[in-house]
N, C-alpha and C positions, 0 to 999 in steps of 0.2 A: 175415361177417354171418350166414350160414346156420348156422354152427357155434355162434355165440353164441345164436342164436334157439333152437336145439335144446337147448342146455345149460340155458337159463332154463326152457323148458317141461318138460324131463325132470326137473329138480330140484324143480319146483313153486315157483319163486321169483317174486316180483313184479318184481324188477329185478336186473340183474347188471352187473358191470364186469370187463373184462379189462384188467389192469394189467401193463405191461412195464417192465423195468428198462433204462434207458439212462444210461450214464456214472454209475453209482451212485445215480441218482435213479429214483423210481417215477412213471410217467405213465399216465394213463387213456387207452388207445388204442381201446377199444370199450365202448359203453354201450347197453344195451337194457332194455326193460320190457314187461310184458304189456299195458299200455294203449297201446303204440305199436308199430306194425308195423316201422318202420324202425329199424335198428341203426346208431348213429353210430360211425364208425371214424376212426382217425388224427387224433384231436383233440389228443393230446399234452398233456393237462391234468395238471399236478402234483397228486399225491394230497393234499398238504397244503393246497392251495387249494380243494379240492372240499368242499361241504357236504352231498353226497348219500351219503356212506359214512363209515365209521369209519376215520380215518387211523391211530388207535391199534392197531386190530385188524390192519390191513394191515402196519404196521411190525413188529408182534409176529411175524407169519408170516414176514416177510422175515428177521428176526433169528434165529428158532428153526428155520426150515424145517419147522415143524409145522402140521398141519391144525387149524383151529379150527372146532368145531361148537357152536353155542349154540342150545338149544331155546327159551330164554326169556331173551334177552340182558339185559333190564332187571331181572330178578329173581334171576338166578344167574350164576355164572361169574366170570372174572377181570376182566370189563369193565363191571361194573355202575356204576363211577364214571367211565367214559369220557365225555368231554364230549358226543360225538355220541349215545351211548346215553342219557345223561340228557336230552338235548334232544329226541330223536326217538322214544325208547322202542320200538325195533324188537323184534319177537318172535323170529323165527328168523334166524340169521346163519350162513353157511358161507363159510369163507375157506381156499382150497387153494393151497399153493405149487406153482409150475410149475418143475420141475427139468429141466435138460438136461446130461447127463454130470456129475451131482451139483452142478451150478452153477445158482443161482437165475436164471431168466430172466424170471419174472413171477409174478403172483398172480391167482387167480380169486375174485372177491368176489360172493356171492349173498345176497339179503336178502328176507324176507317179513315185512311189518309187521302182517299180519292173523292168521296162524296160528302157534301154537307147535308144536314138533316137526315142522316142515315138511321138514327135511332129515334123511335117514337115512344111516347109515354104509354101507349096501349100495350106495348110488348114488355114493359118493365116487370109486371106481375108474373108473367110466364117465365121470364128470365130469372127472376128472384127465386122461383121454385126450382128451376133447373140448377141454379147456382147452389142452392141449399142442398139439393140431392148430391151434386158433385162434391160439395164440401164434406158431407157425411161419408161418402164413399172414400174420399181421400183421407179423412181422419181415421177411418177404420183401417185403411191400408197402412197409414203411418203408424198407428198403434200396433198393427200386426208386425210391421217391419221392426219397430222398436222392441217388441216382445221377442221376435226372432233373434235380434241382435243381443238382447239380454240373455236369452237362452244360450246363444253361442258363447258369450262371455262367461256364463256360469259353467258351461261345459269345458271351456279352456281352463278355468280356475280349478274345476274338479280334476281334470287331467293332471294339472300341475301338482295338486295336493296328493293325488294317487302316486305320481312319480316320486314325490318327496317321501311319502310313506313307504314306498317300495325300497327306496334307498336306505331309509332308517331300518326297515325290516332286514335287509341284507346285512347292514352293519350290526344289528342286534344279534342276528344268527351267528355272525362271525365272532362276536364277543362270547356268546355261550359256548361256541365250538372251541375257542381258544382256552377259555376257563376250564372246560372239561379236559382238554388235552394236557394243560398244565398240571391239573390235579392228578391225572393219570401218571404223569411223569414223576410227581412227588411220591405217589403210591408205589411206583416201580422202584424208586430209589430206596424207600423204606424196606421193600421186600429184599432188595439187593443187600441192604445193610444187615438184615436179619440173618443172612448167610455167613456173616463175619463174626458171629458170636455163638457160643454154646450154652449161654446162660438162658434157662427156660423163661425166667421172668422177663429178660430183655426181649426175647423172641415174642412172648405173649403181648407185651406192651407195643411192640412194633406192629404186630398183627392187628391189635385193637385200633391203633392209629390209622392203619391202612383201611380198615372197614369204615371208620368215620369219614375219611377222605372220599372213599368210594360212594358213600351215601350222598355226599354233597355233589360229587362229580356226576352221579346218575341223574340228579335233578337238572343240572345244566344240559345233560344229554337229552332228557325229556323235553325241556324247554326249547332246545334246538329243533326238535322234531315236531313241536306243537304248532298249531295253526296261528294262535294269537301270541305265542312266545311270552305270555304273562302267567299262564296257568298250566298245570299238568294234571293228567288223569291220575289221581293218587292211588286208585285201585291197581292200575298197571304198575305204577312205581313200587308199591309195596310188594307185589309179586316178584318183580325183578330184584329188588333190594334183598328180601329175605332169602330167596334162592341163592343169591351170591354169598350171603353170610353162611348159609349151610355148607356151601361148597368149600368155603375157607376153613371150616372146622373139621373137615375130613371125617375121621373115625368117630369123633364125638357127635357129629351130626347124624351118623348112622344109627345112633341109639334113640333117635326121636324122629317123628314125622312132623311135617309142616302143614298147618291148616290155616287157610286165609278166608276170612269172612269180611269182605269190604264192599261197601256201597260205591256207586259210581259218583265219586266226589272229585271236584276240580278245585285245586288249591293254588294260591300264588306262592311265589318263591319265599316270601317272608314267613309264611306258615309252614310250607313244605320242608324247608331245611331243618328247623328244630324238631319237627315231627319225625323226619327221617333219622335224625341223630338219636332221638328217644327210642325208636324201634331198634336201631342198630345196637344200642347199649343193652336193652332188655332182652332181645333175642340172643345176643352174644352171651349174656349172663346166664340165660337158661341152658344154652348148649355147653357152657363150661362147667356149671356147678349143679344143675338140677338132676342130671342123670349120670352119676358117677359109675364108672365101669366096675363090674364084678371081677375083672381080671386085673391082678396087680400090675401087670406090665403096661396096662392102658391108663393107670392112674397117674396123675401128675405128681412127680416126686418133689416138686418145689412150688407149693401153693403160695399165692400172694398172701403176705402177712396181714393184709387188710381184710381178708374174708373171715367170717366167723369160724372159730375153731370147732364149734358144735357140728359143723357139716363134715368135718374131716373123716369121721368114722362111718358116715352114712353111705348107703348105696341103694340103688333101686332093686326091688325084688326080682329074682330070677324069672325070666320069661316075660316080664312086663315091658311093653313097648311105650316109649315116651311120646308125648305130643306137645308141640309148641304151637300156640294159636295166636294169630294177630287178627284183630277185628277193628273195623272203623265204620262208624255210621253217624248220621245226624239224629239228634234227639228232638223231642217235641218242642223244646225251648229254643230251637234253632242253634243249639250248640253241637259241637262235634265231639264224639266220645271215641277215644282210642284205648283199646284193651290189648294187652300183651300178657299171655298166661302160659303156664306149663303145668303138667301133672306130675312133676318131679318130687324130690324129697322136701321141698319147701324151705322157707327161711325160719330161723328161730323166733319164737314168740316175743322174746325180749329185744329183738333187733329194731333199732330206730333208724329207718332207712334215710332219714333226713340228716342224721348225725354220724353216719357210718364213715369209716375211713377210706372206703373205696371210691376211686375217681369216677367210675361209671355211674353209681347211684347218686353221687353228688351232682354230676352233670345232668342226669335225668331230672332231678329236683329243680335245679336252676333253670333248665329249659322249659319245664312245665309251668312253674310258678312265676318266674321272672320274665322270660321272653314271650311265652304264650299267654301270660296272665291267666292261667288256668288253675284247676284243682287236681291234685293227685292223691290217690288213696291205694292202699294195698290190702288184699284179702289173702288169707293163708289156708283156706279150706280146700283140701284135695290138691295141694300144690301151691303155686304162687301166682297171684293175679294182680297186675298193675292197671289201674284205670286213670286215665287223664281226660278231663273234660275242659274244653276251651272253645272260644269263638275264633273264627278266621280273622287274621290280622288284615285290616283294610286301611290303607293310607290314602290320603287325598292324592289326586293326580299330580305327578311330579313333572316339572318343566325340564 
């Protein structure tokens, strides 16, 4: 503003315009006059739409890069037939190209409607420097304004994205919550169904189904509570899951202690669900068969026909306290190793767990090798130990 004010006063003009070129177009970015103290800036008015200056003279300077000095514009020179000159009959007109590295960046247009010979050649050099300084200031201001506008637009876009993500987060939480509730309803129905039968096999199968459903329901509960709703802290999950299994087996669980050795591992739902089911099957199997009671009243009178007969007559030594251990950690090869073991009576040496008739062990094998694409092995020293090695399942982002 100050540079424009000085240029108008120094040249003896009544009004002046600083015009900048943007994308091959000429726009009035500063306007001042002797009758007004304030200089208007950053208006970005196209030259062609302004009635306060000669667009013909400005375009001539843009095209030729030559300075135009008219001492009596309506009486002499190249622009006596210019529509603006014919209409307004200005006296003195000065139009200077503003060049930066031989490239046109703008035009300074000055006019005096009262005096002829108002602009002299000796002032053109000073005015050119003032115009260049004003143009640089306006360019910087324009760029700053554009940057501010861009930042504002980006902030609006970010807010919109955040709002959209928040809506999706609410929806996803609601989905996990409803899935968990529906699974709990199914579990409750199975529990209610178990009260309608006296067959111990049916009761046991219903309990096993309940525990499987609870293992999946608990994952959705953990995802509902998780910050990113895509991963759960598997160490916390294992603790809650196994304690729940122990509670469900009552007296049988009283013959063994639970030990958990788990690293702080976060798993997605595609890995967590099969892992949870594997743990459920193996821990349940240990509680049912690894520590048979020494009291006849506590022994199951109707054992599943699919379990090895060799275990029927075995029982734990008197005074021995059983232990069921669940461990999970990452190996040096970036694999995850899941270990479920007990110090009970063990499995027979000749038992092939991959071809056994029990649903639980078949399920463990299928989940380990097919769904997790892992390896499973069994060790029989000092009890029974299952080891499952696998990598976390990672899918590409889903739309």
